[in-house]
N, CA, C and O atoms as a DFTB+ gen file, in Angstrom:
520 C
 N C O
     1  1    -151.343     104.868     126.899
     2  2    -151.803     105.521     125.690
     3  2    -152.962     104.734     125.108
     4  3    -152.957     103.503     125.126
     5  1    -153.933     105.428     124.603
     6  2    -155.044     104.745     123.956
     7  2    -154.671     104.445     122.525
     8  3    -153.746     105.038     121.970
     9  1    -155.396     103.525     121.940
    10  2    -155.147     103.184     120.549
    11  2    -155.469     104.376     119.675
    12  3    -156.450     105.080     119.916
    13  1    -154.657     104.605     118.669
    14  2    -154.867     105.694     117.724
    15  2    -156.275     105.563     117.143
    16  3    -156.680     104.452     116.802
    17  1    -157.044     106.664     117.014
    18  2    -158.447     106.584     116.593
    19  2    -158.664     105.837     115.282
    20  3    -159.622     105.074     115.155
    21  1    -157.788     106.050     114.315
    22  2    -157.965     105.372     113.036
    23  2    -157.701     103.873     113.132
    24  3    -158.241     103.087     112.354
    25  1    -156.861     103.486     114.097
    26  2    -156.556     102.062     114.258
    27  2    -157.738     101.326     114.868
    28  3    -157.931     100.134     114.628
    29  1    -158.531     102.050     115.663
    30  2    -159.709     101.408     116.228
    31  2    -160.720     101.085     115.144
    32  3    -161.424     100.077     115.219
    33  1    -160.789     101.941     114.136
    34  2    -161.762     101.746     113.061
    35  2    -161.339     100.619     112.123
    36  3    -162.157      99.789     111.726
    37  1    -160.071     100.599     111.778
    38  2    -159.600      99.620     110.809
    39  2    -158.146      99.292     111.047
    40  3    -157.362     100.150     111.454
    41  1    -157.794      98.073     110.796
    42  2    -156.397      97.663     110.887
    43  2    -155.909      97.246     109.508
    44  3    -155.045      96.377     109.389
    45  1    -156.450      97.853     108.481
    46  2    -156.067      97.492     107.124
    47  2    -154.668      97.994     106.824
    48  3    -154.417      99.198     106.878
    49  1    -153.740      97.074     106.504
    50  2    -152.419      97.515     106.105
    51  2    -152.525      98.328     104.819
    52  3    -153.483      98.202     104.056
    53  1    -151.539      99.145     104.610
    54  2    -151.415      99.950     103.401
    55  2    -152.448     101.064     103.314
    56  3    -152.659     101.615     102.233
    57  1    -153.099     101.411     104.426
    58  2    -153.974     102.564     104.406
    59  2    -153.104     103.802     104.198
    60  3    -151.886     103.750     104.372
    61  1    -153.731     104.903     103.829
    62  2    -152.989     106.144     103.603
    63  2    -152.172     106.522     104.834
    64  3    -151.005     106.896     104.716
    65  1    -152.780     106.424     106.014
    66  2    -152.082     106.789     107.242
    67  2    -150.869     105.888     107.474
    68  3    -149.820     106.354     107.919
    69  1    -151.015     104.615     107.176
    70  2    -149.892     103.692     107.336
    71  2    -148.789     104.022     106.344
    72  3    -147.609     103.979     106.692
    73  1    -149.162     104.355     105.104
    74  2    -148.167     104.725     104.096
    75  2    -147.403     105.975     104.534
    76  3    -146.189     106.063     104.351
    77  1    -148.120     106.935     105.110
    78  2    -147.478     108.155     105.597
    79  2    -146.534     107.860     106.762
    80  3    -145.511     108.528     106.910
    81  1    -146.863     106.884     107.575
    82  2    -146.024     106.531     108.719
    83  2    -144.763     105.777     108.283
    84  3    -143.752     105.789     108.985
    85  1    -144.831     105.133     107.139
    86  2    -143.686     104.339     106.676
    87  2    -142.450     105.191     106.392
    88  3    -141.327     104.770     106.672
    89  1    -142.651     106.372     105.844
    90  2    -141.511     107.219     105.474
    91  2    -140.633     107.553     106.680
    92  3    -139.425     107.322     106.627
    93  1    -141.199     108.088     107.765
    94  2    -140.348     108.378     108.932
    95  2    -139.763     107.108     109.568
    96  3    -138.641     107.133     110.074
    97  1    -140.508     106.015     109.544
    98  2    -139.993     104.750     110.103
    99  2    -138.802     104.274     109.275
   100  3    -137.777     103.881     109.832
   101  1    -138.932     104.308     107.950
   102  2    -137.830     103.892     107.065
   103  2    -136.617     104.796     107.268
   104  3    -135.481     104.324     107.257
   105  1    -136.853     106.081     107.451
   106  2    -135.764     107.019     107.687
   107  2    -135.042     106.696     108.995
   108  3    -133.813     106.713     109.055
   109  1    -135.814     106.405     110.037
   110  2    -135.210     106.041     111.323
   111  2    -134.410     104.746     111.221
   112  3    -133.346     104.620     111.828
   113  1    -134.918     103.791     110.461
   114  2    -134.179     102.533     110.266
   115  2    -132.841     102.824     109.611
   116  3    -131.803     102.343     110.068
   117  1    -132.862     103.601     108.553
   118  2    -131.632     103.925     107.831
   119  2    -130.633     104.665     108.718
   120  3    -129.459     104.299     108.772
   121  1    -131.091     105.694     109.405
   122  2    -130.207     106.471     110.281
   123  2    -129.657     105.618     111.423
   124  3    -128.486     105.735     111.785
   125  1    -130.501     104.768     111.983
   126  2    -130.068     103.924     113.101
   127  2    -129.050     102.888     112.649
   128  3    -128.089     102.611     113.366
   129  1    -129.251     102.313     111.467
   130  2    -128.300     101.330     110.953
   131  2    -126.938     101.974     110.711
   132  3    -125.905     101.383     111.028
   133  1    -126.933     103.183     110.149
   134  2    -125.667     103.892     109.914
   135  2    -124.979     104.233     111.227
   136  3    -123.763     104.086     111.352
   137  1    -125.751     104.684     112.200
   138  2    -125.168     105.033     113.499
   139  2    -124.617     103.797     114.202
   140  3    -123.559     103.854     114.829
   141  1    -125.333     102.682     114.098
   142  2    -124.909     101.464     114.788
   143  2    -123.587     100.944     114.230
   144  3    -122.793     100.363     114.971
   145  1    -123.342     101.142     112.950
   146  2    -122.088     100.680     112.334
   147  2    -120.870     101.377     112.930
   148  3    -119.757     100.854     112.864
   149  1    -121.079     102.547     113.509
   150  2    -119.977     103.317     114.078
   151  2    -119.724     102.979     115.540
   152  3    -118.799     103.512     116.153
   153  1    -120.545     102.095     116.098
   154  2    -120.439     101.767     117.519
   155  2    -119.882     100.362     117.723
   156  3    -120.033      99.485     116.873
   157  1    -119.251     100.177     118.846
   158  2    -118.709      98.864     119.187
   159  2    -119.815      97.996     119.775
   160  3    -120.559      98.437     120.652
   161  1    -119.922      96.741     119.281
   162  2    -120.896      95.826     119.893
   163  2    -120.620      95.687     121.389
   164  3    -119.471      95.667     121.831
   165  1    -121.702      95.593     122.147
   166  2    -121.567      95.453     123.590
   167  2    -121.736      96.761     124.344
   168  3    -121.971      96.753     125.552
   169  1    -121.617      97.887     123.644
   170  2    -121.839      99.165     124.317
   171  2    -123.338      99.380     124.488
   172  3    -124.140      98.791     123.764
   173  1    -123.714     100.220     125.441
   174  2    -125.140     100.454     125.674
   175  2    -125.785     101.127     124.469
   176  3    -126.952     100.881     124.165
   177  1    -125.010     101.993     123.769
   178  2    -125.563     102.663     122.602
   179  2    -125.866     101.662     121.484
   180  3    -126.899     101.748     120.820
   181  1    -124.953     100.718     121.291
   182  2    -125.140      99.693     120.265
   183  2    -126.368      98.848     120.593
   184  3    -127.183      98.555     119.718
   185  1    -126.489      98.462     121.858
   186  2    -127.619      97.644     122.303
   187  2    -128.933      98.398     122.152
   188  3    -129.937      97.830     121.722
   189  1    -128.923      99.695     122.512
   190  2    -130.136     100.503     122.372
   191  2    -130.556     100.590     120.902
   192  3    -131.736     100.447     120.584
   193  1    -129.601     100.822     120.015
   194  2    -129.924     100.904     118.590
   195  2    -130.399      99.555     118.050
   196  3    -131.292      99.505     117.204
   197  1    -129.811      98.474     118.530
   198  2    -130.266      97.143     118.115
   199  2    -131.725      96.939     118.507
   200  3    -132.531      96.470     117.703
   201  1    -132.058      97.290     119.740
   202  2    -133.437      97.142     120.207
   203  2    -134.382      98.056     119.430
   204  3    -135.484      97.647     119.064
   205  1    -133.954      99.289     119.181
   206  2    -134.770     100.214     118.396
   207  2    -134.976      99.685     116.980
   208  3    -136.082      99.753     116.442
   209  1    -133.922      99.165     116.385
   210  2    -134.033      98.628     115.024
   211  2    -134.980      97.435     114.963
   212  3    -135.775      97.313     114.032
   213  1    -134.892      96.562     115.953
   214  2    -135.829      95.425     115.996
   215  2    -137.268      95.926     116.037
   216  3    -138.130      95.422     115.317
   217  1    -137.520      96.924     116.884
   218  2    -138.869      97.491     117.016
   219  2    -139.298      98.171     115.716
   220  3    -140.437      98.007     115.278
   221  1    -138.397      98.929     115.101
   222  2    -138.727      99.634     113.865
   223  2    -138.998      98.661     112.720
   224  3    -139.914      98.878     111.926
   225  1    -138.217      97.599     112.631
   226  2    -138.462      96.585     111.589
   227  2    -139.803      95.888     111.816
   228  3    -140.529      95.606     110.863
   229  1    -140.124      95.616     113.063
   230  2    -141.411      95.001     113.390
   231  2    -142.541      95.940     112.964
   232  3    -143.516      95.507     112.351
   233  1    -142.405      97.208     113.287
   234  2    -143.427      98.195     112.926
   235  2    -143.556      98.314     111.411
   236  3    -144.665      98.409     110.885
   237  1    -142.448      98.310     110.726
   238  2    -142.480      98.399     109.263
   239  2    -143.247      97.219     108.671
   240  3    -144.048      97.388     107.752
   241  1    -142.996      96.038     109.198
   242  2    -143.702      94.846     108.718
   243  2    -145.201      94.952     109.004
   244  3    -146.021      94.580     108.165
   245  1    -145.553      95.451     110.166
   246  2    -146.974      95.605     110.503
   247  2    -147.635      96.674     109.633
   248  3    -148.780      96.515     109.211
   249  1    -146.918      97.753     109.369
   250  2    -147.469      98.838     108.549
   251  2    -147.716      98.403     107.109
   252  3    -148.658      98.868     106.467
   253  1    -146.873      97.516     106.607
   254  2    -147.011      97.075     105.219
   255  2    -147.849      95.807     105.090
   256  3    -148.199      95.402     103.982
   257  1    -148.170      95.184     106.217
   258  2    -148.934      93.939     106.169
   259  2    -148.074      92.746     105.801
   260  3    -148.593      91.724     105.350
   261  1    -146.755      92.861     105.990
   262  2    -145.808      91.798     105.675
   263  2    -145.901      90.707     106.738
   264  3    -145.310      90.827     107.812
   265  1    -146.644      89.644     106.436
   266  2    -146.828      88.571     107.419
   267  2    -145.542      87.795     107.668
   268  3    -145.360      87.240     108.752
   269  1    -144.636      87.747     106.674
   270  2    -143.354      87.079     106.895
   271  2    -142.550      87.807     107.969
   272  3    -141.843      87.178     108.757
   273  1    -142.661      89.138     107.995
   274  2    -141.928      89.936     108.961
   275  2    -142.505      89.893     110.359
   276  3    -141.845      90.292     111.318
   277  1    -143.732      89.412     110.486
   278  2    -144.363      89.364     111.812
   279  2    -144.616      87.941     112.290
   280  3    -145.040      87.736     113.428
   281  1    -144.363      86.964     111.439
   282  2    -144.568      85.566     111.827
   283  2    -143.605      85.210     112.958
   284  3    -142.415      85.520     112.894
   285  1    -144.119      84.574     113.964
   286  2    -143.281      84.107     115.062
   287  2    -143.022      85.144     116.143
   288  3    -142.254      84.894     117.072
   289  1    -143.661      86.311     116.030
   290  2    -143.477      87.307     117.089
   291  2    -144.098      86.798     118.386
   292  3    -145.206      86.262     118.398
   293  1    -143.368      86.978     119.458
   294  2    -143.871      86.559     120.763
   295  2    -144.349      87.776     121.551
   296  3    -144.107      88.919     121.163
   297  1    -145.018      87.516     122.639
   298  2    -145.416      88.597     123.533
   299  2    -144.207      89.356     124.063
   300  3    -144.254      90.573     124.238
   301  1    -143.116      88.620     124.319
   302  2    -141.888      89.268     124.785
   303  2    -141.322      90.198     123.711
   304  3    -140.847      91.291     124.018
   305  1    -141.376      89.756     122.443
   306  2    -140.911      90.605     121.342
   307  2    -141.703      91.911     121.321
   308  3    -141.135      92.992     121.171
   309  1    -143.000      91.795     121.472
   310  2    -143.873      92.974     121.454
   311  2    -143.605      93.872     122.654
   312  3    -143.586      95.095     122.516
   313  1    -143.398      93.286     123.822
   314  2    -143.102      94.079     125.022
   315  2    -141.787      94.840     124.860
   316  3    -141.692      96.013     125.221
   317  1    -140.768      94.158     124.312
   318  2    -139.479      94.815     124.080
   319  2    -139.635      95.953     123.084
   320  3    -139.041      97.018     123.251
   321  1    -140.439      95.726     122.040
   322  2    -140.677      96.769     121.047
   323  2    -141.402      97.953     121.682
   324  3    -141.084      99.106     121.388
   325  1    -142.368      97.674     122.544
   326  2    -143.091      98.761     123.209
   327  2    -142.150      99.596     124.085
   328  3    -142.288     100.818     124.146
   329  1    -141.211      98.958     124.751
   330  2    -140.229      99.696     125.552
   331  2    -139.365     100.592     124.653
   332  3    -139.095     101.748     124.979
   333  1    -138.946     100.035     123.527
   334  2    -138.135     100.814     122.583
   335  2    -138.933     101.998     122.043
   336  3    -138.411     103.108     121.945
   337  1    -140.199     101.762     121.691
   338  2    -141.019     102.850     121.165
   339  2    -141.285     103.906     122.226
   340  3    -141.287     105.097     121.914
   341  1    -141.507     103.509     123.452
   342  2    -141.726     104.482     124.528
   343  2    -140.517     105.403     124.654
   344  3    -140.666     106.615     124.814
   345  1    -139.334     104.832     124.582
   346  2    -138.101     105.619     124.671
   347  2    -137.956     106.540     123.459
   348  3    -137.644     107.721     123.610
   349  1    -138.181     106.005     122.262
   350  2    -138.060     106.822     121.052
   351  2    -139.074     107.959     121.049
   352  3    -138.749     109.078     120.652
   353  1    -140.292     107.682     121.485
   354  2    -141.339     108.705     121.530
   355  2    -140.955     109.799     122.526
   356  3    -141.097     110.986     122.233
   357  1    -140.475     109.402     123.690
   358  2    -140.076     110.372     124.703
   359  2    -138.952     111.270     124.188
   360  3    -139.015     112.490     124.338
   361  1    -137.938     110.680     123.591
   362  2    -136.801     111.457     123.073
   363  2    -137.237     112.382     121.940
   364  3    -136.792     113.527     121.862
   365  1    -138.094     111.892     121.076
   366  2    -138.561     112.703     119.947
   367  2    -139.418     113.855     120.439
   368  3    -139.313     114.972     119.933
   369  1    -140.256     113.590     121.414
   370  2    -141.114     114.626     121.992
   371  2    -140.263     115.735     122.615
   372  3    -140.534     116.920     122.419
   373  1    -139.239     115.341     123.361
   374  2    -138.354     116.327     123.990
   375  2    -137.567     117.114     122.948
   376  3    -137.377     118.322     123.095
   377  1    -137.115     116.446     121.909
   378  2    -136.368     117.131     120.853
   379  2    -137.269     118.117     120.102
   380  3    -136.844     119.224     119.772
   381  1    -138.504     117.712     119.837
   382  2    -139.432     118.578     119.103
   383  2    -139.701     119.867     119.872
   384  3    -139.843     120.931     119.271
   385  1    -139.770     119.777     121.186
   386  2    -140.068     120.947     122.020
   387  2    -138.981     122.013     121.906
   388  3    -139.220     123.171     122.250
   389  1    -137.806     121.648     121.435
   390  2    -136.695     122.592     121.318
   391  2    -136.786     123.444     120.049
   392  3    -136.057     124.426     119.909
   393  1    -137.677     123.071     119.126
   394  2    -137.769     123.780     117.855
   395  2    -139.078     124.543     117.730
   396  3    -140.108     124.123     118.258
   397  1    -139.029     125.644     117.042
   398  2    -140.197     126.483     116.815
   399  2    -141.122     125.816     115.805
   400  3    -140.666     125.345     114.763
   401  1    -142.433     125.772     116.108
   402  2    -143.380     125.227     115.125
   403  2    -143.230     125.945     113.780
   404  3    -143.048     127.160     113.710
   405  1    -143.314     125.149     112.729
   406  2    -143.172     125.689     111.376
   407  2    -141.776     125.536     110.813
   408  3    -141.582     125.639     109.602
   409  1    -140.788     125.290     111.682
   410  2    -139.431     125.083     111.175
   411  2    -139.318     123.672     110.616
   412  3    -140.061     122.783     111.029
   413  1    -138.394     123.456     109.678
   414  2    -138.228     122.107     109.122
   415  2    -137.945     121.044     110.188
   416  3    -138.438     119.920     110.092
   417  1    -137.155     121.400     111.198
   418  2    -136.822     120.439     112.252
   419  2    -138.069     120.047     113.049
   420  3    -138.272     118.875     113.366
   421  1    -138.889     121.031     113.365
   422  2    -140.116     120.772     114.122
   423  2    -141.050     119.877     113.311
   424  3    -141.634     118.934     113.844
   425  1    -141.185     120.176     112.033
   426  2    -142.059     119.385     111.156
   427  2    -141.552     117.957     111.026
   428  3    -142.339     117.012     111.089
   429  1    -140.248     117.791     110.846
   430  2    -139.657     116.452     110.761
   431  2    -139.961     115.657     112.015
   432  3    -140.376     114.500     111.940
   433  1    -139.755     116.273     113.163
   434  2    -139.974     115.580     114.430
   435  2    -141.461     115.336     114.686
   436  3    -141.824     114.317     115.274
   437  1    -142.320     116.252     114.254
   438  2    -143.772     116.046     114.381
   439  2    -144.197     114.819     113.575
   440  3    -144.955     113.980     114.061
   441  1    -143.702     114.722     112.337
   442  2    -144.035     113.570     111.495
   443  2    -143.466     112.269     112.062
   444  3    -144.112     111.223     112.013
   445  1    -142.262     112.350     112.592
   446  2    -141.636     111.175     113.202
   447  2    -142.423     110.730     114.431
   448  3    -142.651     109.537     114.634
   449  1    -142.830     111.686     115.239
   450  2    -143.592     111.380     116.450
   451  2    -144.920     110.718     116.108
   452  3    -145.315     109.746     116.752
   453  1    -145.603     111.235     115.110
   454  2    -146.871     110.647     114.676
   455  2    -146.651     109.205     114.213
   456  3    -147.420     108.314     114.574
   457  1    -145.615     108.975     113.423
   458  2    -145.321     107.626     112.926
   459  2    -144.973     106.682     114.072
   460  3    -145.411     105.531     114.080
   461  1    -144.194     107.154     115.035
   462  2    -143.824     106.313     116.178
   463  2    -145.052     105.935     117.002
   464  3    -145.156     104.809     117.490
   465  1    -145.978     106.877     117.155
   466  2    -147.188     106.585     117.930
   467  2    -148.093     105.596     117.195
   468  3    -148.714     104.739     117.823
   469  1    -148.169     105.711     115.884
   470  2    -148.942     104.740     115.096
   471  2    -148.309     103.358     115.220
   472  3    -149.005     102.363     115.422
   473  1    -146.987     103.305     115.097
   474  2    -146.269     102.038     115.205
   475  2    -146.457     101.429     116.593
   476  3    -146.666     100.222     116.721
   477  1    -146.383     102.250     117.616
   478  2    -146.588     101.767     118.983
   479  2    -147.994     101.171     119.131
   480  3    -148.166     100.116     119.741
   481  1    -148.977     101.844     118.578
   482  2    -150.357     101.343     118.660
   483  2    -150.498     100.015     117.925
   484  3    -151.208      99.124     118.391
   485  1    -149.832      99.875     116.787
   486  2    -149.881      98.603     116.052
   487  2    -149.262      97.464     116.851
   488  3    -149.771      96.343     116.849
   489  1    -148.170      97.758     117.529
   490  2    -147.516      96.736     118.366
   491  2    -148.460      96.328     119.496
   492  3    -148.552      95.147     119.833
   493  1    -149.156      97.294     120.078
   494  2    -150.110      96.982     121.146
   495  2    -151.234      96.085     120.628
   496  3    -151.655      95.148     121.306
   497  1    -151.706      96.380     119.438
   498  2    -152.757      95.531     118.838
   499  2    -152.207      94.128     118.614
   500  3    -152.887      93.143     118.901
   501  1    -151.007      94.030     118.114
   502  2    -150.376      92.723     117.867
   503  2    -150.200      91.961     119.184
   504  3    -150.428      90.753     119.243
   505  1    -149.797      92.665     120.225
   506  2    -149.639      92.034     121.547
   507  2    -150.970      91.497     122.057
   508  3    -151.024      90.400     122.612
   509  1    -152.036      92.257     121.876
   510  2    -153.351      91.827     122.336
   511  2    -153.895      90.661     121.526
   512  3    -154.725      89.896     122.017
   513  1    -153.434      90.521     120.287
   514  2    -153.856      89.380     119.466
   515  2    -153.240      88.080     119.961
   516  3    -153.856      87.015     119.905
   517  1    -151.991      88.195     120.453
   518  2    -151.246      87.008     120.876
   519  2    -151.696      86.537     122.177
   520  3    -151.177      85.544     122.687
């Protein structure tokens, strides 16, 4: 995937596009945390949600410009996050295809997909910095 066009122009945290991406990311964090509480540690579902949550928290920190949340990130951390985002993007894309454009579900998934792609691009930029 190429870098999102707006990210090539500027990497300023708190831009309008970043603020718009935060809402779906925050929603995914909340939903994932609630779902993970219902799972037994050690199961593949629990591990997948843990990895997704790590990636989502990293993206949230990058979107807000929170340097405390991104301090100490390694290349391995970024690679793991990219794997998690690739999976989330694929699942969201497939789910969106099941809904008719214009429906609330389609719109929710469209917004989520856009936010995930922005977050993925930010992780790639962070990886290239390291």
